MIVORO-506807 format. One record per residue (C-alpha): residue number from 1; residue in three letters; chain; x, y, z. Coordinates in nm, 3 decimals. Layout:
BEGIN
> num	residuo	cadena	xx	yy	zz
> NUM	ALA	A	X	Y	Z
...
REM end
This chain:
BEGIN
> num	residuo	cadena	xx	yy	zz
> 1	UNK	A	7.950	5.518	14.619
> 2	UNK	A	7.683	5.514	14.891
> 3	UNK	A	7.498	5.821	14.769
> 4	UNK	A	7.533	5.707	14.407
> 5	UNK	A	7.382	5.366	14.483
> 6	UNK	A	7.099	5.514	14.687
> 7	UNK	A	7.007	5.756	14.408
> 8	UNK	A	7.026	5.476	14.149
> 9	UNK	A	6.804	5.252	14.363
> 10	UNK	A	6.541	5.523	14.407
> 11	UNK	A	6.551	5.599	14.034
> 12	UNK	A	6.575	5.251	13.883
> 13	UNK	A	6.420	5.010	14.132
> 14	UNK	A	6.525	4.721	14.349
> 15	UNK	A	6.766	4.555	14.103
> 16	UNK	A	6.981	4.758	13.865
> 17	UNK	A	7.303	4.728	13.671
> 18	UNK	A	7.586	4.977	13.709
> 19	UNK	A	7.925	5.034	13.552
> 20	UNK	A	8.184	5.173	13.792
> 21	UNK	A	8.492	5.056	13.605
> 22	UNK	A	8.349	4.704	13.618
> 23	UNK	A	8.006	4.559	13.549
> 24	UNK	A	7.797	4.508	13.864
> 25	UNK	A	7.441	4.444	13.972
> 26	UNK	A	7.302	4.597	14.292
> 27	UNK	A	6.999	4.456	14.473
> 28	UNK	A	6.812	4.637	14.750
> 29	UNK	A	6.501	4.422	14.789
> 30	UNK	A	6.507	4.173	15.080
> 31	UNK	A	6.393	3.889	14.852
> 32	UNK	A	6.684	3.953	14.615
> 33	UNK	A	6.933	3.977	14.900
> 34	UNK	A	6.800	3.648	15.034
> 35	UNK	A	6.855	3.476	14.699
> 36	UNK	A	7.216	3.597	14.681
> 37	UNK	A	7.309	3.514	15.041
> 38	UNK	A	7.094	3.207	15.103
> 39	UNK	A	6.857	3.082	14.832
> 40	UNK	A	7.124	3.042	14.563
> 41	UNK	A	7.431	3.121	14.771
> 42	UNK	A	7.650	2.861	14.598
> 43	UNK	A	7.629	3.073	14.283
> 44	UNK	A	7.757	3.386	14.455
> 45	UNK	A	8.110	3.364	14.592
> 46	UNK	A	8.368	3.596	14.742
> 47	UNK	A	8.580	3.621	14.431
> 48	UNK	A	8.831	3.880	14.314
> 49	UNK	A	8.629	4.160	14.473
> 50	UNK	A	8.770	4.039	14.806
> 51	UNK	A	9.135	4.041	14.699
> 52	UNK	A	9.193	4.380	14.865
> 53	UNK	A	9.054	4.244	15.191
> 54	UNK	A	9.260	3.925	15.160
> 55	UNK	A	9.571	4.138	15.123
> 56	UNK	A	9.522	4.243	15.485
> 57	UNK	A	9.342	3.960	15.664
> 58	UNK	A	9.469	3.669	15.458
> 59	UNK	A	9.251	3.359	15.436
> 60	UNK	A	9.049	3.399	15.753
> 61	UNK	A	8.690	3.285	15.788
> 62	UNK	A	8.572	3.613	15.634
> 63	UNK	A	8.748	3.546	15.303
> 64	UNK	A	8.751	3.166	15.265
> 65	UNK	A	8.514	2.983	15.032
> 66	UNK	A	8.360	2.639	14.990
> 67	UNK	A	8.466	2.347	15.206
> 68	UNK	A	8.761	2.542	15.348
> 69	UNK	A	8.520	2.806	15.480
> 70	UNK	A	8.276	2.547	15.616
> 71	UNK	A	8.552	2.367	15.804
> 72	UNK	A	8.693	2.690	15.950
> 73	UNK	A	8.349	2.820	16.049
> 74	UNK	A	8.268	2.495	16.229
> 75	UNK	A	8.603	2.511	16.406
> 76	UNK	A	8.556	2.872	16.522
> 77	UNK	A	8.189	2.859	16.619
> 78	UNK	A	8.244	2.743	16.981
> 79	UNK	A	8.452	3.056	17.048
> 80	UNK	A	8.139	3.266	16.991
> 81	UNK	A	7.893	3.037	17.170
> 82	UNK	A	7.687	3.182	17.453
> 83	UNK	A	7.898	3.010	17.718
> 84	UNK	A	8.217	3.163	17.573
> 85	UNK	A	8.056	3.505	17.535
> 86	UNK	A	7.980	3.518	17.906
> 87	UNK	A	8.352	3.509	17.979
> 88	UNK	A	8.443	3.747	17.697
> 89	UNK	A	8.188	3.998	17.826
> 90	UNK	A	8.395	4.034	18.142
> 91	UNK	A	8.688	4.148	17.928
> 92	UNK	A	8.458	4.409	17.769
> 93	UNK	A	8.339	4.529	18.109
> 94	UNK	A	8.689	4.548	18.259
> 95	UNK	A	8.819	4.739	17.956
> 96	UNK	A	8.523	4.979	17.954
> 97	UNK	A	8.563	5.042	18.325
> 98	UNK	A	8.933	5.124	18.289
> 99	UNK	A	8.865	5.356	17.994
> 100	UNK	A	8.574	5.552	18.139
> 101	UNK	A	8.714	5.566	18.492
> 102	UNK	A	9.036	5.694	18.337
> 103	UNK	A	8.840	5.978	18.175
> 104	UNK	A	8.678	6.055	18.512
> 105	UNK	A	9.015	6.062	18.686
> 106	UNK	A	9.158	6.291	18.418
> 107	UNK	A	8.872	6.541	18.394
> 108	UNK	A	8.699	6.522	18.730
> 109	UNK	A	8.363	6.697	18.732
> 110	UNK	A	8.451	6.939	18.454
> 111	UNK	A	8.281	6.883	18.116
> 112	UNK	A	8.514	6.781	17.836
> 113	UNK	A	8.484	6.730	17.461
> 114	UNK	A	8.582	6.420	17.265
> 115	UNK	A	8.611	6.323	16.902
> 116	UNK	A	8.369	6.032	16.935
> 117	UNK	A	8.505	5.817	16.654
> 118	UNK	A	8.865	5.852	16.765
> 119	UNK	A	8.778	5.773	17.126
> 120	UNK	A	8.553	5.479	17.038
> 121	UNK	A	8.823	5.332	16.809
> 122	UNK	A	9.071	5.349	17.097
> 123	UNK	A	8.823	5.185	17.334
> 124	UNK	A	8.712	4.907	17.100
> 125	UNK	A	9.071	4.827	17.003
> 126	UNK	A	9.142	4.781	17.374
> 127	UNK	A	8.839	4.551	17.400
> 128	UNK	A	8.960	4.338	17.108
> 129	UNK	A	9.310	4.316	17.255
> 130	UNK	A	9.172	4.211	17.595
> 131	UNK	A	8.929	3.959	17.443
> 132	UNK	A	9.188	3.814	17.206
> 133	UNK	A	9.497	3.804	17.422
> 134	UNK	A	9.404	3.867	17.785
> 135	UNK	A	9.558	4.127	18.013
> 136	UNK	A	9.926	4.031	18.003
> 137	UNK	A	10.009	3.816	17.702
> 138	UNK	A	10.136	4.109	17.498
> 139	UNK	A	10.387	4.193	17.769
> 140	UNK	A	10.501	3.834	17.783
> 141	UNK	A	10.559	3.838	17.408
> 142	UNK	A	10.733	4.179	17.416
> 143	UNK	A	10.451	4.347	17.225
> 144	UNK	A	10.322	4.696	17.300
> 145	UNK	A	9.943	4.700	17.294
> 146	UNK	A	9.954	5.069	17.209
> 147	UNK	A	10.184	5.018	16.912
> 148	UNK	A	9.985	4.717	16.794
> 149	UNK	A	9.659	4.910	16.820
> 150	UNK	A	9.798	5.208	16.630
> 151	UNK	A	9.936	4.983	16.358
> 152	UNK	A	9.609	4.793	16.322
> 153	UNK	A	9.421	5.121	16.285
> 154	UNK	A	9.659	5.225	16.006
> 155	UNK	A	9.601	4.891	15.834
> 156	UNK	A	9.226	4.939	15.874
> 157	UNK	A	9.247	5.289	15.728
> 158	UNK	A	9.438	5.143	15.434
> 159	UNK	A	9.164	4.887	15.380
> 160	UNK	A	8.913	5.171	15.356
> 161	UNK	A	9.110	5.354	15.091
> 162	UNK	A	9.174	5.297	14.722
> 163	UNK	A	9.538	5.185	14.728
> 164	UNK	A	9.783	5.205	14.443
> 165	UNK	A	9.895	4.867	14.303
> 166	UNK	A	10.111	4.712	14.575
> 167	UNK	A	10.407	4.663	14.338
> 168	UNK	A	10.447	5.040	14.295
> 169	UNK	A	10.726	5.166	14.528
> 170	UNK	A	10.526	5.464	14.652
> 171	UNK	A	10.587	5.605	15.004
> 172	UNK	A	10.237	5.491	15.104
> 173	UNK	A	10.299	5.136	14.978
> 174	UNK	A	10.636	5.117	15.153
> 175	UNK	A	10.486	5.245	15.478
> 176	UNK	A	10.200	4.996	15.451
> 177	UNK	A	10.440	4.708	15.386
> 178	UNK	A	10.655	4.803	15.686
> 179	UNK	A	10.349	4.831	15.907
> 180	UNK	A	10.216	4.493	15.795
> 181	UNK	A	10.556	4.336	15.870
> 182	UNK	A	10.559	4.493	16.217
> 183	UNK	A	10.205	4.384	16.297
> 184	UNK	A	10.258	4.031	16.166
> 185	UNK	A	10.578	3.998	16.369
> 186	UNK	A	10.396	4.110	16.683
> 187	UNK	A	10.102	3.877	16.623
> 188	UNK	A	10.327	3.576	16.558
> 189	UNK	A	10.518	3.647	16.882
> 190	UNK	A	10.190	3.661	17.073
> 191	UNK	A	10.076	3.333	16.912
> 192	UNK	A	10.399	3.160	17.014
> 193	UNK	A	10.368	3.294	17.370
> 194	UNK	A	10.005	3.180	17.378
> 195	UNK	A	10.106	2.826	17.284
> 196	UNK	A	10.322	2.812	17.596
> 197	UNK	A	10.032	2.893	17.828
> 198	UNK	A	9.738	2.689	17.956
> 199	UNK	A	9.390	2.770	17.816
> 200	UNK	A	9.251	3.090	17.971
> 201	UNK	A	8.922	3.161	17.793
> 202	UNK	A	9.054	3.428	17.556
> 203	UNK	A	8.976	3.413	17.185
> 204	UNK	A	9.341	3.335	17.109
> 205	UNK	A	9.335	3.048	17.356
> 206	UNK	A	9.018	2.911	17.193
> 207	UNK	A	9.179	2.938	16.849
> 208	UNK	A	9.488	2.752	16.966
> 209	UNK	A	9.279	2.480	17.131
> 210	UNK	A	9.056	2.428	16.826
> 211	UNK	A	9.085	2.109	16.624
> 212	UNK	A	8.958	2.036	16.274
> 213	UNK	A	8.655	1.806	16.297
> 214	UNK	A	8.774	1.588	16.008
> 215	UNK	A	9.149	1.573	16.055
> 216	UNK	A	9.186	1.649	16.425
> 217	UNK	A	9.464	1.893	16.336
> 218	UNK	A	9.507	2.231	16.507
> 219	UNK	A	9.531	2.559	16.320
> 220	UNK	A	9.875	2.652	16.191
> 221	UNK	A	10.034	2.977	16.304
> 222	UNK	A	9.944	3.126	15.964
> 223	UNK	A	9.581	3.020	16.007
> 224	UNK	A	9.571	3.172	16.356
> 225	UNK	A	9.734	3.489	16.224
> 226	UNK	A	9.462	3.525	15.960
> 227	UNK	A	9.183	3.482	16.215
> 228	UNK	A	9.349	3.726	16.458
> 229	UNK	A	9.373	3.986	16.181
> 230	UNK	A	9.009	3.925	16.090
> 231	UNK	A	8.899	3.972	16.450
> 232	UNK	A	9.113	4.283	16.490
> 233	UNK	A	8.980	4.454	16.179
> 234	UNK	A	8.618	4.341	16.198
> 235	UNK	A	8.602	4.343	16.576
> 236	UNK	A	8.703	4.697	16.658
> 237	UNK	A	8.600	4.922	16.372
> 238	UNK	A	8.242	4.806	16.326
> 239	UNK	A	8.158	4.856	16.694
> 240	UNK	A	8.336	5.192	16.706
> 241	UNK	A	8.138	5.309	16.404
> 242	UNK	A	7.808	5.183	16.548
> 243	UNK	A	7.864	5.388	16.863
> 244	UNK	A	7.980	5.694	16.669
> 245	UNK	A	7.678	5.691	16.437
> 246	UNK	A	7.449	5.628	16.734
> 247	UNK	A	7.571	5.955	16.887
> 248	UNK	A	7.487	6.146	16.569
> 249	UNK	A	7.136	5.999	16.568
> 250	UNK	A	7.079	6.095	16.933
> 251	UNK	A	7.150	6.462	16.860
> 252	UNK	A	6.827	6.659	16.905
> 253	UNK	A	6.642	6.362	17.059
> 254	UNK	A	6.664	6.419	17.437
> 255	UNK	A	6.365	6.195	17.504
> 256	UNK	A	6.549	5.893	17.360
> 257	UNK	A	6.861	5.970	17.562
> 258	UNK	A	6.656	6.017	17.880
> 259	UNK	A	6.486	5.680	17.829
> 260	UNK	A	6.825	5.513	17.780
> 261	UNK	A	6.964	5.663	18.100
> 262	UNK	A	6.649	5.568	18.292
> 263	UNK	A	6.684	5.205	18.182
> 264	UNK	A	7.053	5.194	18.275
> 265	UNK	A	6.976	5.334	18.622
> 266	UNK	A	6.684	5.094	18.673
> 267	UNK	A	6.867	4.780	18.560
> 268	UNK	A	7.218	4.850	18.688
> 269	UNK	A	7.193	5.099	18.970
> 270	UNK	A	7.550	5.178	19.073
> 271	UNK	A	7.721	4.875	18.917
> 272	UNK	A	7.861	4.789	18.576
> 273	UNK	A	7.671	4.546	18.350
> 274	UNK	A	7.742	4.176	18.319
> 275	UNK	A	7.649	3.930	18.046
> 276	UNK	A	7.327	3.848	18.229
> 277	UNK	A	7.221	4.214	18.203
> 278	UNK	A	7.238	4.224	17.824
> 279	UNK	A	6.885	4.085	17.765
> 280	UNK	A	6.751	4.317	18.036
> 281	UNK	A	6.876	4.635	17.865
> 282	UNK	A	6.601	4.607	17.604
> 283	UNK	A	6.566	4.975	17.516
> 284	UNK	A	6.942	5.018	17.469
> 285	UNK	A	6.934	4.722	17.231
> 286	UNK	A	6.645	4.882	17.038
> 287	UNK	A	6.844	5.206	17.004
> 288	UNK	A	7.148	5.009	16.883
> 289	UNK	A	6.934	4.819	16.632
> 290	UNK	A	6.787	5.140	16.496
> 291	UNK	A	7.135	5.292	16.463
> 292	UNK	A	7.247	4.980	16.274
> 293	UNK	A	6.944	5.009	16.046
> 294	UNK	A	7.010	5.369	15.949
> 295	UNK	A	7.389	5.376	15.973
> 296	UNK	A	7.514	5.019	15.972
> 297	UNK	A	7.895	5.002	15.941
> 298	UNK	A	7.861	4.787	15.627
> 299	UNK	A	7.628	4.934	15.365
> 300	UNK	A	7.677	4.659	15.107
> 301	UNK	A	7.892	4.362	15.027
> 302	UNK	A	8.000	4.195	14.706
> 303	UNK	A	7.973	3.852	14.550
> 304	UNK	A	8.085	3.718	14.212
> 305	UNK	A	7.830	3.522	14.010
> 306	UNK	A	7.961	3.177	13.915
> 307	UNK	A	7.688	3.114	13.656
> 308	UNK	A	7.403	3.304	13.495
> 309	UNK	A	7.105	3.362	13.721
> 310	UNK	A	6.783	3.559	13.740
> 311	UNK	A	6.743	3.804	14.025
> 312	UNK	A	6.389	3.940	14.065
> 313	UNK	A	6.349	3.938	13.687
> 314	UNK	A	6.695	4.084	13.617
> 315	UNK	A	6.944	3.865	13.433
> 316	UNK	A	7.278	3.822	13.611
> 317	UNK	A	7.564	3.699	13.394
> 318	UNK	A	7.847	3.475	13.507
> 319	UNK	A	8.142	3.679	13.627
> 320	UNK	A	7.941	3.987	13.724
> 321	UNK	A	7.977	4.141	14.069
> 322	UNK	A	7.648	4.134	14.261
> 323	UNK	A	7.611	4.374	14.551
> 324	UNK	A	7.344	4.316	14.818
> 325	UNK	A	7.266	4.677	14.914
> 326	UNK	A	7.175	4.656	15.282
> 327	UNK	A	7.150	5.035	15.311
> 328	UNK	A	6.859	5.029	15.066
> 329	UNK	A	6.685	4.728	15.223
> 330	UNK	A	6.698	4.905	15.560
> 331	UNK	A	6.505	5.195	15.406
> 332	UNK	A	6.270	5.003	15.181
> 333	UNK	A	5.922	5.161	15.208
> 334	UNK	A	5.750	4.824	15.155
> 335	UNK	A	5.902	4.697	15.480
> 336	UNK	A	5.951	5.003	15.701
> 337	UNK	A	5.708	5.274	15.813
> 338	UNK	A	5.864	5.622	15.782
> 339	UNK	A	6.198	5.458	15.692
> 340	UNK	A	6.412	5.772	15.726
> 341	UNK	A	6.282	5.844	16.077
> 342	UNK	A	6.491	5.743	16.379
> 343	UNK	A	6.250	5.540	16.592
> 344	UNK	A	6.394	5.276	16.829
> 345	UNK	A	6.044	5.155	16.920
> 346	UNK	A	6.016	4.990	16.577
> 347	UNK	A	6.241	4.719	16.726
> 348	UNK	A	6.008	4.645	17.017
> 349	UNK	A	5.890	4.284	17.035
> 350	UNK	A	5.540	4.382	16.924
> 351	UNK	A	5.645	4.579	16.616
> 352	UNK	A	5.916	4.330	16.517
> 353	UNK	A	5.695	4.021	16.533
> 354	UNK	A	5.595	3.999	16.166
> 355	UNK	A	5.887	4.177	16.002
> 356	UNK	A	6.058	4.020	15.703
> 357	UNK	A	6.387	3.899	15.855
> 358	UNK	A	6.578	3.987	15.536
> 359	UNK	A	6.477	4.354	15.558
> 360	UNK	A	6.721	4.402	15.847
> 361	UNK	A	7.064	4.249	15.788
> 362	UNK	A	7.334	4.467	15.949
> 363	UNK	A	7.564	4.165	15.987
> 364	UNK	A	7.465	4.008	15.653
> 365	UNK	A	7.265	3.685	15.681
> 366	UNK	A	7.249	3.325	15.576
> 367	UNK	A	7.539	3.088	15.632
> 368	UNK	A	7.790	3.373	15.591
> 369	UNK	A	7.636	3.592	15.858
> 370	UNK	A	7.910	3.759	16.062
> 371	UNK	A	8.030	3.507	16.320
> 372	UNK	A	8.091	3.787	16.570
> 373	UNK	A	7.748	3.951	16.544
> 374	UNK	A	7.639	3.874	16.901
> 375	UNK	A	7.984	3.967	17.034
> 376	UNK	A	7.950	4.307	16.866
> 377	UNK	A	7.595	4.366	16.992
> 378	UNK	A	7.685	4.274	17.350
> 379	UNK	A	7.997	4.492	17.334
> 380	UNK	A	7.804	4.792	17.201
> 381	UNK	A	7.532	4.767	17.468
> 382	UNK	A	7.781	4.706	17.751
> 383	UNK	A	8.006	5.001	17.660
> 384	UNK	A	7.708	5.230	17.606
> 385	UNK	A	7.563	5.137	17.945
> 386	UNK	A	7.898	5.201	18.114
> 387	UNK	A	7.927	5.544	17.953
> 388	UNK	A	7.572	5.648	18.045
> 389	UNK	A	7.612	5.526	18.402
> 390	UNK	A	7.907	5.760	18.456
> 391	UNK	A	7.843	6.064	18.236
> 392	UNK	A	7.587	6.311	18.115
> 393	UNK	A	7.613	6.298	17.737
> 394	UNK	A	7.554	6.585	17.499
> 395	UNK	A	7.617	6.588	17.125
> 396	UNK	A	7.735	6.889	16.929
> 397	UNK	A	7.460	7.015	16.692
> 398	UNK	A	7.705	6.981	16.402
> 399	UNK	A	7.649	6.605	16.427
> 400	UNK	A	7.329	6.640	16.226
> 401	UNK	A	7.540	6.750	15.926
> 402	UNK	A	7.779	6.453	15.935
> 403	UNK	A	7.756	6.254	15.611
> 404	UNK	A	7.828	5.884	15.561
> 405	UNK	A	8.119	5.790	15.337
> 406	UNK	A	8.122	5.424	15.233
> 407	UNK	A	8.423	5.249	15.089
> 408	UNK	A	8.463	4.928	15.287
> 409	UNK	A	8.290	5.056	15.600
> 410	UNK	A	8.056	5.353	15.645
> 411	UNK	A	8.261	5.626	15.811
> 412	UNK	A	8.169	5.984	15.909
> 413	UNK	A	8.301	6.252	15.676
> 414	UNK	A	8.413	6.470	15.969
> 415	UNK	A	8.471	6.444	16.345
> 416	UNK	A	8.168	6.378	16.566
> 417	UNK	A	8.200	6.595	16.875
> 418	UNK	A	8.045	6.486	17.204
> 419	UNK	A	8.071	6.639	17.551
> 420	UNK	A	8.080	6.431	17.868
> 421	UNK	A	8.027	6.551	18.225
> 422	UNK	A	8.045	6.334	18.533
> 423	UNK	A	7.706	6.239	18.680
REM end
């Protein structure tokens, strides 16, 4: 799909119709994306194209529409406020420290190879668990973090596939149903255990303490379950993919890696980062932004047109799927110099000053911008800094041949091999 859409965009222009079993319109120009996600957003809703996602996450903030979405977004926003993020960053740091120090203890000073995506998925799942539940709530609820993490990864894999109709009694469907039952049971036990505890600054605690602004009512267990699933799926895989793709882009660019290490050493010395260090690690953030531009975990999203509309001169008919194609906007030659070139300096303050804000939308934009965007950026920078503080990093040359495969998220088509050696 990704390569097909890119070729169609380069051949047919910034707005084009396609037929991939259903009628759709793709738009790659920032002005068109802005109209869909902000200028005329009420006309473009998360309709049936999101039913596959709803099957997994339920009616969380990602999938809700209209007043229900607005109410839920308002209710959740404080959990991602700067003051809350400061506390959540400590969970990231503690989890990263345990993970990387564990690798040091296991391998000593000998170099060792990792499958980057597999390792980053494991790490970011641990971060989500720590941020959501805290260090001991799973034990209190008789839930194995390891089993929960493995199950959530299977569910995420399923979301990235093209499943058979769920009513078909195939082995894959039966396995998926059993896994969903197991995960839901574990999450509901954790929610019940969380209700018995005083507030502790975790995301689950904030969810349980939230009250609807209009009714004053708390979230039901089902509502909390849907938001927990949303945070699990969106919160671990996107960050793991950002780090994995970043490694592929660093291959053959030792000067970028050296500048990253120099900044980590200058800002942190021999300590791990805190939330206050995030704005000081400016070059790491530029590298992350450039990785998100070229290999953002979400290449496109989908909306259903409620009524006819005109999109940059192209007629959109009611009922059509409209796909903002972020991957194309991030490479649009009218907005980016040498768009295929990996150049973190393009995100310096000077070069970013006059950029069209809709030309760079790795977390979507408008009212429906990802609520966890800052959480993800802080997590990516923190974990990257912790890795570089402890290890020399080298990337296997085969990384340059890794191709993106986009279904729901943009995944590598093969393992990305990295080698770490203690500094």
